All heavy atoms as an XYZ file, in Angstrom:
949
protein
N       0.846     -1.178      0.000
C       0.000      0.000      0.000
C       0.888      1.236      0.000
O       1.667      1.435      0.918
C      -0.916      0.003      1.210
C      -1.922     -1.115      1.207
S      -3.023     -1.038      2.601
C      -2.358     -2.389      3.547
N       0.764      2.009     -1.054
C       1.668      3.137     -1.211
C       0.897      4.391     -1.607
O       0.026      4.349     -2.471
C       2.733      2.845     -2.293
C       3.609      4.053     -2.529
C       3.582      1.646     -1.913
N       1.230      5.480     -0.941
C       0.781      6.801     -1.352
C       2.038      7.665     -1.408
O       2.645      7.941     -0.380
C      -0.235      7.410     -0.362
C      -0.608      8.821     -0.790
C      -1.479      6.541     -0.253
N       2.448      8.024     -2.614
C       3.597      8.913     -2.790
C       3.090     10.326     -3.001
O       2.139     10.534     -3.753
C       4.437      8.499     -4.004
C       5.119      7.157     -3.811
O       5.581      6.881     -2.693
O       5.191      6.389     -4.787
N       3.757     11.289     -2.340
C       3.371     12.691     -2.444
C       4.551     13.474     -2.995
O       5.643     13.442     -2.437
C       2.965     13.256     -1.065
C       1.809     12.444     -0.479
C       2.610     14.740     -1.178
C       1.506     12.767      0.974
N       4.324     14.161     -4.102
C       5.337     15.019     -4.715
C       4.791     16.447     -4.698
O       3.830     16.748     -5.410
C       5.617     14.554     -6.143
C       6.658     15.399     -6.851
O       7.491     16.032     -6.178
O       6.629     15.431     -8.098
N       5.382     17.298     -3.878
C       4.906     18.671     -3.732
C       5.327     19.485     -4.955
O       6.507     19.559     -5.288
C       5.448     19.336     -2.446
C       5.058     18.509     -1.205
C       4.965     20.778     -2.331
C       3.588     18.395     -0.923
N       4.354     20.105     -5.609
C       4.610     20.985     -6.754
C       4.782     22.422     -6.268
O       5.662     23.141     -6.721
C       3.427     20.932     -7.758
C       3.232     19.517     -8.285
C       3.625     21.918     -8.901
C       1.930     19.323     -9.039
N       3.899     22.829     -5.347
C       3.934     24.183     -4.773
C       3.614     24.056     -3.288
O       2.592     23.478     -2.911
C       2.902     25.080     -5.456
C       2.813     26.477     -4.885
C       1.659     27.258     -5.527
C       1.235     28.386     -4.621
N      -0.038     28.197     -3.978
N       4.504     24.576     -2.468
C       4.290     24.534     -1.026
C       3.073     25.367     -0.644
O       2.810     26.411     -1.238
C       5.511     25.073     -0.280
C       6.750     24.215     -0.408
C       6.678     22.915      0.370
O       5.838     22.784      1.288
O       7.469     22.008      0.048
N       2.375     24.909      0.387
C       1.274     25.673      0.944
C       1.778     26.652      1.982
O       2.965     26.992      1.993
N       0.888     27.068      2.899
C       1.289     28.057      3.896
C       2.186     27.476      4.981
O       2.800     28.214      5.760
C       0.060     28.761      4.505
C      -0.777     27.868      5.405
O      -0.415     26.693      5.640
O      -1.816     28.365      5.888
N       2.278     26.149      5.067
C       3.186     25.518      6.019
C       2.724     25.552      7.464
O       3.453     25.121      8.352
N       1.522     26.056      7.722
C       1.052     26.129      9.110
C      -0.382     25.651      9.300
O      -0.766     25.288     10.401
C       1.202     27.545      9.651
C       0.471     28.603      8.864
C       0.754     30.003      9.384
C       0.046     31.006      8.512
N       0.352     32.368      8.858
N      -1.174     25.625      8.239
C      -2.571     25.210      8.346
C      -2.716     23.833      7.702
O      -2.775     23.722      6.478
C      -3.502     26.229      7.654
O      -3.155     27.546      8.072
C      -4.955     25.956      7.993
N      -2.738     22.803      8.550
C      -2.792     21.423      8.075
C      -4.153     20.802      8.393
O      -4.726     21.078      9.448
C      -1.686     20.591      8.729
C      -0.307     20.989      8.297
C       0.382     21.972      8.991
C       0.293     20.407      7.195
C       1.657     22.351      8.596
C       1.562     20.773      6.792
C       2.245     21.753      7.491
N      -4.661     19.950      7.509
C      -5.939     19.284      7.784
C      -5.840     18.356      8.985
O      -4.798     17.742      9.237
C      -6.194     18.467      6.512
C      -5.296     19.023      5.474
C      -4.121     19.593      6.199
N      -6.953     18.254      9.715
C      -7.095     17.316     10.816
C      -8.282     16.406     10.510
O      -9.202     16.801      9.785
C      -7.359     18.054     12.127
C      -6.287     19.032     12.539
C      -6.643     19.793     13.806
C      -7.901     20.611     13.785
N      -8.080     21.619     12.771
N      -8.265     15.218     11.090
C      -9.377     14.291     10.894
C     -10.681     14.982     11.258
O     -10.790     15.612     12.309
C      -9.188     13.047     11.751
C     -10.257     12.004     11.525
C      -9.991     10.744     12.319
C     -11.110      9.729     12.057
N     -10.861      8.466     12.747
N     -11.657     14.899     10.365
C     -12.959     15.510     10.579
C     -13.132     16.859      9.913
O     -14.247     17.362      9.815
N     -12.027     17.467      9.452
C     -12.141     18.732      8.719
C     -12.788     18.483      7.363
O     -12.692     17.389      6.795
C     -10.755     19.351      8.468
C     -10.161     20.029      9.675
O     -10.897     20.347     10.625
O      -8.930     20.240      9.663
N     -13.417     19.524      6.856
C     -13.937     19.505      5.490
C     -12.911     20.193      4.599
O     -12.528     21.332      4.864
C     -15.291     20.210      5.401
C     -16.388     19.417      6.062
C     -16.644     19.542      7.420
C     -17.161     18.517      5.318
C     -17.641     18.795      8.030
C     -18.156     17.769      5.926
C     -18.390     17.913      7.277
O     -19.378     17.173      7.875
N     -12.456     19.478      3.589
C     -11.455     19.999      2.669
C     -12.106     20.302      1.331
O     -12.912     19.510      0.830
C     -10.332     18.990      2.459
C      -9.665     18.418      3.706
C      -8.495     17.522      3.308
C      -9.222     19.516      4.650
N     -11.745     21.439      0.764
C     -12.185     21.793     -0.583
C     -10.940     21.803     -1.456
O      -9.950     22.481     -1.137
C     -12.881     23.163     -0.596
O     -14.011     23.104      0.279
C     -13.352     23.518     -2.000
N     -11.003     21.037     -2.539
C      -9.840     20.866     -3.399
C     -10.237     20.952     -4.869
O     -11.388     20.792     -5.231
C      -9.159     19.501     -3.165
C     -10.063     18.341     -3.621
C      -8.757     19.334     -1.705
C      -9.371     17.001     -3.673
N      -9.220     21.209     -5.690
C      -9.307     20.939     -7.117
C      -8.428     19.731     -7.351
O      -7.420     19.538     -6.660
C      -8.806     22.112     -7.962
C      -9.885     23.054     -8.384
N     -11.013     22.644     -9.070
C     -10.004     24.388     -8.223
C     -11.778     23.689     -9.312
N     -11.201     24.762     -8.800
N      -8.809     18.899     -8.298
C      -8.025     17.705     -8.598
C      -8.244     17.276    -10.045
O      -9.229     17.638    -10.674
C      -8.421     16.542     -7.676
C      -9.782     15.995     -7.981
C      -9.947     14.936     -8.862
C     -10.926     16.558     -7.426
C     -11.210     14.445     -9.178
C     -12.187     16.084     -7.729
C     -12.319     15.025     -8.608
O     -13.564     14.548     -8.924
N      -7.288     16.518    -10.530
C      -7.489     15.775    -11.768
C      -6.876     14.400    -11.563
O      -5.936     14.234    -10.778
C      -6.950     16.491    -12.997
C      -5.496     16.767    -13.038
C      -5.162     17.524    -14.330
C      -3.720     17.958    -14.357
N      -3.409     18.662    -15.612
N      -7.442     13.413    -12.255
C      -7.077     12.019    -12.026
C      -6.762     11.314    -13.330
O      -7.428     11.533    -14.334
C      -8.226     11.308    -11.328
N      -5.720     10.471    -13.263
C      -5.302      9.701    -14.432
C      -4.836      8.329    -13.963
O      -4.167      8.206    -12.942
C      -4.163     10.412    -15.151
C      -3.659      9.724    -16.407
C      -2.552     10.510    -17.095
N      -1.486     10.924    -16.224
C      -0.445     10.160    -15.875
N      -0.361      8.923    -16.312
N       0.489     10.635    -15.089
N      -5.174      7.314    -14.720
C      -4.721      5.959    -14.439
C      -3.323      5.783    -15.020
O      -3.014      6.272    -16.112
C      -5.694      4.919    -15.052
C      -5.155      3.504    -14.909
C      -7.062      5.049    -14.409
N      -2.470      5.090    -14.276
C      -1.109      4.805    -14.745
C      -1.145      4.156    -16.126
O      -2.006      3.314    -16.400
C      -0.420      3.870    -13.745
C       1.038      3.607    -14.054
C       1.699      2.790    -12.967
O       1.104      1.795    -12.503
O       2.812      3.159    -12.566
N      -0.242      4.557    -16.991
C      -0.102      4.054    -18.361
C      -1.212      4.529    -19.298
O      -1.365      3.997    -20.392
C       0.007      2.526    -18.421
C       1.090      1.967    -17.560
N       2.418      2.305    -17.707
C       1.043      1.107    -16.511
C       3.137      1.685    -16.801
N       2.319      0.955    -16.061
N      -1.995      5.509    -18.870
C      -2.983      6.110    -19.763
C      -2.611      7.574    -19.969
O      -2.072      8.217    -19.067
C      -4.400      5.987    -19.197
C      -4.896      4.562    -19.180
C      -6.338      4.459    -18.739
O      -7.006      5.438    -18.469
N      -6.825      3.227    -18.669
N      -2.915      8.094    -21.123
C      -2.492      9.459    -21.459
C      -3.559     10.511    -21.201
O      -3.316     11.688    -21.376
C      -2.066      9.519    -22.926
O      -3.156      9.143    -23.754
N      -4.750     10.100    -20.779
C      -5.835     11.061    -20.582
C      -6.346     11.016    -19.130
O      -6.250      9.993    -18.461
C      -6.989     10.768    -21.543
C      -7.605      9.421    -21.306
N      -7.036      8.254    -21.761
C      -8.726      9.056    -20.646
C      -7.774      7.232    -21.390
N      -8.807      7.687    -20.701
N      -6.870     12.135    -18.679
C      -7.477     12.208    -17.348
C      -8.874     11.609    -17.418
O      -9.603     11.817    -18.384
C      -7.588     13.662    -16.878
C      -6.227     14.326    -16.725
O      -5.242     13.614    -16.466
O      -6.154     15.557    -16.857
N      -9.259     10.887    -16.360
C     -10.628     10.364    -16.319
C     -11.542     11.233    -15.465
O     -12.756     11.062    -15.484
C     -10.678      8.898    -15.867
C     -10.304      8.648    -14.429
C     -11.252      8.769    -13.411
C      -9.017      8.268    -14.098
C     -10.914      8.517    -12.095
C      -8.673      8.013    -12.783
C      -9.621      8.145    -11.773
N     -10.962     12.190    -14.753
C     -11.779     13.102    -13.955
C     -10.975     14.377    -13.726
O      -9.755     14.332    -13.582
C     -12.153     12.457    -12.629
C     -13.319     13.116    -11.930
O     -13.925     14.047    -12.509
O     -13.640     12.707    -10.795
N     -11.672     15.522    -13.680
C     -11.005     16.807    -13.496
C     -12.021     17.812    -12.956
O     -12.984     18.155    -13.636
C     -10.436     17.279    -14.837
C      -9.598     18.537    -14.730
O      -9.738     19.291    -13.742
O      -8.798     18.771    -15.647
N     -11.817     18.260    -11.723
C     -12.776     19.185    -11.108
C     -12.801     20.538    -11.808
O     -13.814     21.227    -11.796
C     -12.463     19.370     -9.620
O     -11.202     19.991     -9.440
N     -11.711     20.922    -12.418
C     -11.693     22.194    -13.131
C     -12.538     22.129    -14.408
O     -13.146     23.118    -14.808
C     -10.271     22.621    -13.448
C      -9.508     23.179    -12.253
C      -8.100     23.574    -12.652
N      -7.200     24.247    -11.782
C      -7.081     24.214    -10.486
N      -7.882     23.518     -9.785
N      -6.157     24.861     -9.822
N     -12.591     20.967    -15.042
C     -13.402     20.790    -16.245
C     -14.877     20.993    -15.934
O     -15.602     21.601    -16.719
C     -13.179     19.392    -16.847
O     -11.807     19.264    -17.193
C     -14.031     19.185    -18.083
N     -15.308     20.513    -14.782
C     -16.706     20.697    -14.395
C     -16.912     22.011    -13.636
O     -18.012     22.312    -13.188
C     -17.243     19.507    -13.555
C     -17.246     18.245    -14.378
C     -16.477     19.334    -12.272
N     -15.824     22.778    -13.502
C     -15.853     24.122    -12.907
C     -16.397     24.128    -11.481
O     -17.068     25.063    -11.070
C     -16.628     25.086    -13.787
C     -15.989     25.279    -15.147
C     -16.751     26.268    -15.991
C     -15.999     26.569    -17.238
N     -16.313     25.856    -18.390
N     -16.082     23.068    -10.747
C     -16.557     22.996     -9.374
C     -15.535     22.281     -8.499
O     -15.244     21.101     -8.731
C     -17.885     22.243     -9.336
O     -18.342     22.140     -8.023
N     -14.991     22.970     -7.487
C     -14.109     22.272     -6.553
C     -14.893     21.188     -5.810
O     -16.124     21.227     -5.753
C     -13.645     23.349     -5.584
C     -14.139     24.647     -6.099
C     -15.165     24.372     -7.143
N     -14.168     20.249     -5.243
C     -14.769     19.119     -4.543
C     -14.533     19.274     -3.046
O     -13.418     19.573     -2.617
C     -14.144     17.824     -5.055
C     -14.712     16.582     -4.446
C     -16.007     16.184     -4.717
C     -13.947     15.791     -3.591
C     -16.539     15.031     -4.157
C     -14.464     14.641     -3.033
C     -15.761     14.268     -3.316
O     -16.285     13.135     -2.761
N     -15.579     19.057     -2.229
C     -15.472     19.153     -0.778
C     -15.803     17.800     -0.158
O     -16.766     17.147     -0.565
C     -16.441     20.227     -0.228
O     -16.084     21.493     -0.797
C     -16.352     20.325      1.285
N     -14.993     17.395      0.820
C     -15.216     16.122      1.510
C     -14.699     16.206      2.939
O     -13.886     17.068      3.270
C     -14.535     14.966      0.763
C     -13.029     15.046      0.754
C     -12.274     14.332      1.676
C     -12.374     15.831     -0.174
C     -10.885     14.408      1.669
C     -10.988     15.917     -0.193
C     -10.236     15.200      0.735
N     -15.205     15.309      3.779
C     -14.778     15.212      5.172
C     -13.606     14.239      5.228
O     -13.744     13.063      4.888
C     -15.942     14.732      6.040
C     -15.663     14.765      7.523
C     -16.923     14.410      8.298
C     -16.714     14.537      9.788
N     -17.950     14.202     10.526
N     -12.454     14.711      5.676
C     -11.243     13.905      5.637
C     -11.150     12.981      6.861
O     -11.540     13.350      7.962
C      -9.978     14.799      5.520
C      -9.710     15.591      6.794
C      -8.757     13.986      5.111
N     -10.661     11.766      6.600
C     -10.410     10.820      7.673
C     -11.554      9.892      8.007
O     -11.458      9.093      8.940
N     -12.638      9.959      7.266
C     -13.814      9.141      7.546
C     -14.222      8.269      6.367
O     -15.395      7.923      6.235
C     -14.988     10.021      7.987
C     -14.806     10.526      9.396
C     -14.160     11.731      9.641
C     -15.261      9.782     10.486
C     -13.969     12.189     10.934
C     -15.075     10.235     11.779
C     -14.432     11.433     12.003
O     -14.237     11.886     13.280
N     -13.274      7.947      5.510
C     -13.497      7.068      4.360
C     -14.623      7.551      3.452
O     -15.388      6.769      2.908
C     -13.725      5.636      4.816
C     -12.533      5.103      5.624
C     -12.549      3.637      5.792
N     -12.053      3.067      4.524
C     -12.125      1.787      4.244
N     -12.663      0.952      5.084
N     -11.659      1.346      3.102
N     -14.712      8.867      3.289
C     -15.694      9.452      2.364
C     -15.120      9.515      0.950
O     -15.835      9.802     -0.006
C     -16.089     10.865      2.812
C     -16.690     10.918      4.203
C     -18.011     10.206      4.260
C     -18.651     10.317      5.623
N     -19.856      9.529      5.745
N     -13.803      9.290      0.850
C     -13.077      9.282     -0.416
C     -12.162      8.052     -0.400
O     -12.152      7.296      0.570
C     -12.247     10.580     -0.587
C     -13.160     11.784     -0.775
C     -11.308     10.805      0.589
N     -11.374      7.866     -1.438
C     -10.458      6.725     -1.436
C      -9.462      6.867     -0.282
O      -9.123      7.971      0.139
C      -9.725      6.572     -2.793
C      -8.864      7.785     -3.122
C     -10.715      6.269     -3.918
C      -7.965      7.588     -4.328
N      -9.011      5.725      0.224
C      -8.107      5.718      1.379
C      -6.843      6.541      1.131
O      -6.327      7.191      2.036
C      -7.709      4.285      1.736
C      -8.869      3.457      2.253
O      -9.904      4.036      2.641
O      -8.737      2.214      2.271
N      -6.347      6.508     -0.087
C      -5.128      7.245     -0.414
C      -5.261      8.742     -0.213
O      -4.301      9.408      0.179
N      -6.440      9.289     -0.479
C      -6.660     10.720     -0.223
C      -6.606     10.999      1.270
O      -5.957     11.941      1.710
C      -7.992     11.168     -0.801
C      -7.951     11.538     -2.251
C      -7.010     11.166     -3.177
C      -8.894     12.344     -2.934
N      -7.343     11.696     -4.400
C      -8.489     12.420     -4.289
C     -10.049     12.992     -2.553
C      -9.192     13.142     -5.241
C     -10.762     13.713     -3.509
C     -10.325     13.779     -4.833
N      -7.315     10.190      2.067
C      -7.270     10.396      3.514
C      -5.825     10.348      4.017
O      -5.397     11.203      4.784
C      -8.111      9.345      4.247
C      -9.602      9.643      4.251
O      -9.991     10.815      4.044
O     -10.379      8.708      4.475
N      -5.073      9.351      3.582
C      -3.678      9.208      4.019
C      -2.838     10.411      3.593
O      -2.046     10.934      4.371
C      -3.073      7.919      3.473
C      -3.627      6.686      4.133
C      -3.021      5.432      3.549
C      -3.583      4.194      4.231
N      -2.970      2.958      3.719
N      -2.998     10.844      2.355
C      -2.198     11.970      1.853
C      -2.523     13.262      2.594
O      -1.619     13.964      3.057
C      -2.427     12.150      0.354
N      -3.819     13.574      2.723
C      -4.195     14.845      3.336
C      -3.945     14.876      4.838
O      -3.807     15.947      5.418
C      -5.652     15.190      3.016
C      -5.847     15.670      1.606
C      -6.433     14.862      0.654
C      -5.424     16.935      1.225
C      -6.598     15.295     -0.653
C      -5.588     17.388     -0.078
C      -6.169     16.562     -1.022
N      -3.840     13.721      5.474
C      -3.554     13.670      6.910
C      -2.089     13.327      7.199
O      -1.716     13.092      8.344
C      -4.483     12.657      7.596
C      -5.966     13.024      7.575
C      -6.806     11.887      8.156
C      -6.213     14.331      8.329
N      -1.255     13.352      6.183
C       0.152     12.957      6.317
C       1.021     14.016      6.994
O       2.147     13.724      7.391
C       0.743     12.665      4.935
O       0.851     13.891      4.191
N       0.540     15.246      7.087
C       1.367     16.332      7.617
C       2.263     16.969      6.561
O       3.066     17.845      6.859
N       2.109     16.549      5.316
C       2.915     17.108      4.227
C       2.151     18.137      3.392
O       2.764     18.874      2.631
C       3.388     15.988      3.300
C       4.301     14.982      3.960
C       4.721     13.917      2.976
O       5.335     14.205      1.954
N       4.376     12.674      3.267
N       0.832     18.154      3.519
C      -0.003     19.024      2.689
C      -0.678     20.056      3.578
O      -1.493     19.714      4.436
C      -1.053     18.195      1.914
C      -0.341     17.205      0.978
C      -1.992     19.102      1.151
C      -1.272     16.234      0.272
N      -0.332     21.319      3.357
C      -0.954     22.420      4.102
C      -1.813     23.241      3.140
O      -1.785     23.038      1.923
C       0.103     23.296      4.774
O       0.947     23.906      3.816
N      -2.559     24.163      3.705
C      -3.454     25.012      2.919
C      -2.690     25.675      1.772
O      -1.634     26.272      1.984
C      -4.084     26.079      3.811
C      -5.124     26.981      3.149
C      -6.322     26.156      2.693
C      -5.566     28.057      4.128
N      -3.210     25.533      0.559
C      -2.585     26.131     -0.618
C      -1.631     25.210     -1.362
O      -1.170     25.539     -2.453
N      -1.324     24.059     -0.790
C      -0.403     23.122     -1.428
C      -0.969     22.601     -2.744
O      -2.154     22.295     -2.847
C      -0.115     21.918     -0.500
O       0.545     22.378      0.671
C       0.759     20.880     -1.180
N      -0.085     22.497     -3.729
C      -0.368     21.754     -4.959
C       0.583     20.572     -4.947
O       1.779     20.733     -4.667
C      -0.111     22.601     -6.201
C      -1.126     23.691     -6.423
C      -0.849     24.416     -7.731
C      -1.851     25.534     -7.952
N      -1.591     26.252     -9.204
N       0.055     19.388     -5.229
C       0.882     18.189     -5.172
C       0.404     17.149     -6.169
O      -0.746     17.172     -6.617
C       0.863     17.605     -3.765
N       1.313     16.236     -6.490
C       0.976     15.059     -7.279
C       0.987     13.873     -6.326
O       1.902     13.709     -5.521
C       1.984     14.842     -8.405
C       1.905     15.905     -9.481
C       2.869     15.617    -10.609
C       2.772     16.696    -11.672
N       3.689     16.437    -12.789
N      -0.061     13.066     -6.417
C      -0.182     11.872     -5.597
C      -0.125     10.644     -6.490
O      -0.755     10.611     -7.547
C      -1.506     11.858     -4.833
C      -1.894     13.106     -4.050
C      -3.262     12.911     -3.413
C      -0.846     13.425     -3.001
N       0.616      9.644     -6.063
C       0.626      8.335     -6.723
C       0.049      7.360     -5.707
O       0.605      7.178     -4.622
C       2.038      7.923     -7.105
C       2.122      6.556     -7.735
C       3.585      6.136     -7.964
N       3.653      4.765     -8.353
C       3.738      3.726     -7.524
N       3.764      3.919     -6.225
N       3.791      2.503     -7.964
N      -1.081      6.754     -6.053
C      -1.799      5.903     -5.113
C      -1.982      4.516     -5.737
O      -2.610      4.383     -6.792
C      -3.165      6.518     -4.749
C      -2.959      7.938     -4.180
C      -3.907      5.632     -3.767
C      -4.238      8.697     -3.915
N      -1.421      3.503     -5.077
C      -1.568      2.138     -5.588
C      -2.990      1.630     -5.346
O      -3.746      2.190     -4.554
C      -0.550      1.186     -4.927
O      -0.744      1.197     -3.517
C       0.877      1.599     -5.272
N      -3.333      0.566     -6.028
C      -4.723      0.084     -6.023
C      -5.249     -0.232     -4.630
O      -6.434     -0.077     -4.359
C      -4.883     -1.117     -6.960
C      -4.337     -2.425     -6.440
C      -5.154     -3.303     -5.728
C      -3.016     -2.797     -6.676
C      -4.671     -4.505     -5.256
C      -2.532     -3.991     -6.210
C      -3.345     -4.851     -5.500
O      -2.854     -6.043     -5.038
N      -4.369     -0.651     -3.704
C      -4.836     -0.998     -2.363
C      -5.433      0.200     -1.628
O      -6.275      0.036     -0.748
C      -3.696     -1.575     -1.505
C      -3.072     -2.836     -2.040
C      -1.833     -2.574     -2.886
O      -1.671     -1.454     -3.413
O      -1.006     -3.499     -3.018
N      -4.995      1.403     -1.971
C      -5.491      2.626     -1.352
C      -6.338      3.463     -2.313
O      -6.675      4.599     -2.028
C      -4.334      3.474     -0.823
C      -3.755      2.910      0.453
O      -4.540      2.436      1.306
O      -2.522      2.939      0.610
N      -6.655      2.869     -3.476
C      -7.464      3.595     -4.467
C      -8.763      2.815     -4.709
O      -9.680      2.879     -3.901
C      -6.675      3.797     -5.753
N      -8.807      2.061     -5.790
C     -10.047      1.387     -6.182
C      -9.958     -0.135     -6.064
O     -10.738     -0.857     -6.682
C     -10.452      1.823     -7.596
C     -10.734      3.302     -7.647
C      -9.772      4.199     -8.086
C     -11.950      3.802     -7.204
C     -10.025      5.571     -8.094
C     -12.211      5.164     -7.207
C     -11.237      6.035     -7.660
O     -11.489      7.385     -7.661
N      -8.995     -0.613     -5.290
C      -8.859     -2.021     -4.924
C      -8.732     -2.950     -6.125
O      -8.349     -2.518     -7.211
C      -9.996     -2.446     -3.984
C     -10.144     -1.510     -2.813
C     -11.191     -0.590     -2.765
C      -9.210     -1.514     -1.789
C     -11.312      0.287     -1.689
C      -9.326     -0.638     -0.720
C     -10.379      0.260     -0.670
O     -10.497      1.126      0.364
N      -9.018     -4.217     -5.892
C      -8.851     -5.230     -6.940
C      -9.828     -5.057     -8.097
O      -9.505     -5.368     -9.229
C      -9.006     -6.645     -6.357
C      -7.857     -7.083     -5.470
C      -7.993     -6.580     -4.034
O      -9.061     -6.025     -3.670
O      -7.010     -6.714     -3.284
N     -11.028     -4.561     -7.817
C     -12.067     -4.471     -8.851
C     -11.920     -3.266     -9.765
O     -12.403     -3.276    -10.889
C     -13.450     -4.437     -8.202
C     -13.876     -5.752     -7.624
C     -15.304     -5.666     -7.156
C     -15.793     -7.032     -6.720
N     -17.217     -7.022     -6.410
N     -11.330     -2.184     -9.294
C     -11.283     -0.967    -10.086
C     -12.598     -0.219     -9.996
O     -13.422     -0.484     -9.115
N     -12.796      0.722    -10.893
C     -14.036      1.508    -10.951
C     -14.418      1.658    -12.419
O     -14.108      2.649    -13.058
C     -13.850      2.866    -10.288
N     -15.047      0.628    -12.932
C     -15.413      0.575    -14.342
C     -16.368      1.728    -14.685
O     -17.204      2.091    -13.878
C     -16.087     -0.767    -14.621
O     -16.388     -0.896    -15.974
N     -16.229      2.329    -15.828
C     -15.332      1.993    -16.934
C     -14.004      2.754    -16.915
O     -13.192      2.591    -17.808
C     -16.148      2.415    -18.153
C     -16.867      3.643    -17.690
C     -17.201      3.375    -16.232
N     -13.769      3.574    -15.907
C     -12.620      4.473    -15.926
C     -11.330      3.895    -15.354
O     -10.251      4.187    -15.850
C     -12.953      5.770    -15.189
C     -14.171      6.445    -15.742
C     -15.374      6.429    -15.054
C     -14.140      7.062    -16.985
C     -16.507      7.034    -15.570
C     -15.267      7.660    -17.514
C     -16.453      7.644    -16.798
O     -17.562      8.228    -17.323
N     -11.442      3.107    -14.300
C     -10.257      2.593    -13.617
C     -10.273      1.065    -13.673
O     -11.154      0.434    -13.094
C     -10.218      3.071    -12.145
C      -8.958      2.561    -11.457
C     -10.305      4.587    -12.065
N      -9.310      0.472    -14.369
C      -9.269     -0.989    -14.454
C      -8.870     -1.630    -13.117
O      -8.423     -0.942    -12.200
C      -8.219     -1.252    -15.533
C      -7.417     -0.018    -15.641
C      -8.274      1.116    -15.153
N      -9.019     -2.933    -13.040
C      -8.653     -3.676    -11.839
C      -7.183     -3.457    -11.482
O      -6.323     -3.352    -12.363
C      -8.918     -5.156    -12.059
N      -6.918     -3.358    -10.187
C      -5.561     -3.249     -9.632
C      -4.746     -2.116    -10.261
O      -3.553     -2.237    -10.482
C      -4.813     -4.571     -9.750
C      -5.419     -5.666     -8.905
C      -4.549     -6.897     -8.905
C      -5.131     -7.951     -7.995
N      -4.288     -9.142     -7.935
N      -5.386     -0.995    -10.528
C      -4.713      0.128    -11.191
C      -4.131      1.113    -10.181
O      -4.751      1.431     -9.173
C      -5.682      0.862    -12.102
N      -2.944      1.594    -10.481
C      -2.358      2.718     -9.767
C      -2.931      3.991    -10.379
O      -3.064      4.097    -11.593
C      -0.824      2.707     -9.888
O      -0.334      1.534     -9.207
C      -0.193      3.944     -9.288
N      -3.283      4.942     -9.515
C      -3.915      6.177     -9.975
C      -3.058      7.366     -9.564
O      -2.495      7.405     -8.469
C      -5.339      6.315     -9.381
C      -6.025      7.565     -9.896
C      -6.177      5.093     -9.701
N      -2.948      8.336    -10.473
C      -2.224      9.574    -10.206
C      -3.227     10.713    -10.079
O      -4.134     10.833    -10.905
C      -1.257      9.884    -11.354
C      -0.135      8.896    -11.455
C      -0.251      7.785    -12.268
C       1.033      9.072    -10.722
C       0.767      6.859    -12.366
C       2.066      8.149    -10.815
C       1.936      7.046    -11.639
N      -3.041     11.523     -9.057
C      -3.882     12.705     -8.856
C      -2.994     13.925     -8.781
O      -1.900     13.868     -8.213
C      -4.664     12.617     -7.539
C      -5.790     11.631     -7.565
C      -5.598     10.325     -7.164
C      -7.057     12.016     -8.001
C      -6.634      9.405     -7.193
C      -8.101     11.104     -8.027
C      -7.878      9.804     -7.624
O      -8.908      8.904     -7.654
N      -3.460     15.014     -9.342
C      -2.857     16.309     -9.102
C      -3.891     17.090     -8.296
O      -5.031     17.249     -8.736
C      -2.538     17.018    -10.411
C      -1.720     18.274    -10.202
C      -1.223     18.860    -11.508
O      -0.584     18.126    -12.287
O      -1.503     20.052    -11.737
N      -3.495     17.523     -7.092
C      -4.461     18.150     -6.188
C      -3.987     19.548     -5.788
O      -2.797     19.860     -5.833
C      -4.689     17.298     -4.914
C      -3.381     17.056     -4.138
C      -5.324     15.969     -5.291
C      -3.123     18.033     -3.048
N      -4.955     20.386     -5.426
C      -4.670     21.699     -4.841
C      -5.633     21.885     -3.671
O      -6.855     21.822     -3.849
C      -4.868     22.816     -5.856
C      -4.597     24.192     -5.278
C      -4.795     25.316     -6.282
O      -5.290     25.062     -7.401
O      -4.451     26.464     -5.923
N      -5.084     22.091     -2.469
C      -5.906     22.274     -1.276
C      -6.315     23.741     -1.168
O      -5.498     24.609     -0.866
C      -5.149     21.826     -0.023
C      -5.895     21.932      1.304
C      -7.245     21.224      1.265
C      -5.030     21.385      2.432
N      -7.597     24.000     -1.421
C      -8.121     25.369     -1.488
C      -8.623     25.894     -0.149
O      -8.507     27.087      0.139
C      -9.282     25.436     -2.492
C      -8.988     24.986     -3.911
C     -10.273     24.930     -4.717
C      -7.967     25.902     -4.556
N      -9.213     24.997      0.659
C      -9.836     25.455      1.899
C      -9.924     24.315      2.903
O     -10.140     23.164      2.524
C     -11.231     25.994      1.607
C     -11.909     26.559      2.831
C     -13.105     27.359      2.463
N     -13.721     27.803      3.713
C     -14.599     28.758      3.803
N     -14.986     29.383      2.732
N     -15.112     29.098      4.962
N      -9.799     24.669      4.179
C      -9.987     23.736      5.286
C     -11.023     24.369      6.204
O     -10.896     25.528      6.586
C      -8.680     23.512      6.065
C      -7.578     22.977      5.152
C      -8.920     22.572      7.252
C      -6.201     22.928      5.787
N     -12.050     23.591      6.563
C     -13.118     24.105      7.408
C     -13.569     23.027      8.377
O     -13.469     21.836      8.067
C     -14.294     24.553      6.541
O     -15.399     24.929      7.339
N     -14.065     23.426      9.540
C     -14.644     22.429     10.450
C     -16.143     22.319     10.258
O     -16.828     21.644     11.006
C     -14.293     22.750     11.908
C     -14.819     24.104     12.341
O     -15.531     24.774     11.616
N     -14.434     24.505     13.538
N     -16.658     22.997      9.233
C     -18.087     22.967      8.916
C     -18.273     22.434      7.498
O     -17.501     22.751      6.600
C     -18.676     24.377      9.006
O     -19.958     24.419      8.447
N     -19.332     21.665      7.292
C     -19.583     21.094      5.968
C     -20.144     22.075      4.969
O     -20.192     21.798      3.794
N     -20.570     23.244      5.411
C     -21.169     24.223      4.516
C     -20.089     25.170      3.993
O     -19.664     26.084      4.683
C     -22.258     25.027      5.247
S     -23.075     26.209      4.160
N     -19.628     24.890      2.767
C     -18.568     25.688      2.181
C     -19.038     26.188      0.823
O     -19.462     25.408     -0.020
C     -17.273     24.860      2.004
C     -16.776     24.386      3.377
C     -16.215     25.664      1.294
C     -15.621     23.443      3.319
N     -18.963     27.476      0.609
C     -19.344     28.066     -0.662
C     -18.141     28.823     -1.217
O     -17.600     29.683     -0.541
C     -20.555     29.010     -0.516
C     -21.756     28.235      0.056
C     -20.886     29.660     -1.847
C     -22.924     29.102      0.431
N     -17.726     28.462     -2.415
C     -16.608     29.176     -3.063
C     -17.102     29.938     -4.261
O     -17.986     29.561     -4.933
C     -15.524     28.188     -3.502
C     -14.729     27.549     -2.395
C     -13.691     26.607     -2.973
C     -14.058     28.570     -1.519
């Protein structure tokens, strides 16, 4: 089980997500060995908000955002193996079985309330 984090742009270095916070992010996703993204929040013109640490997203996101490496404003590339992404089955039709997934993320906001309007 691997989650690799490659920081593209450092965040503020002081505001880090905690379990139970609501995070608002932009992201794009690509399966390893594929040349196209299968999901992109900027394409749909809407950031994504989720409660971190409660398995509301793939395990790799929870691990990455709670790792202490990503602070408010950080842009990073994540490499998440299938055990922490979409498991043995994948997520048809976009993610095949046992696929490693790459995400490019930007942490836009951290809140202790689920009501976030950007």
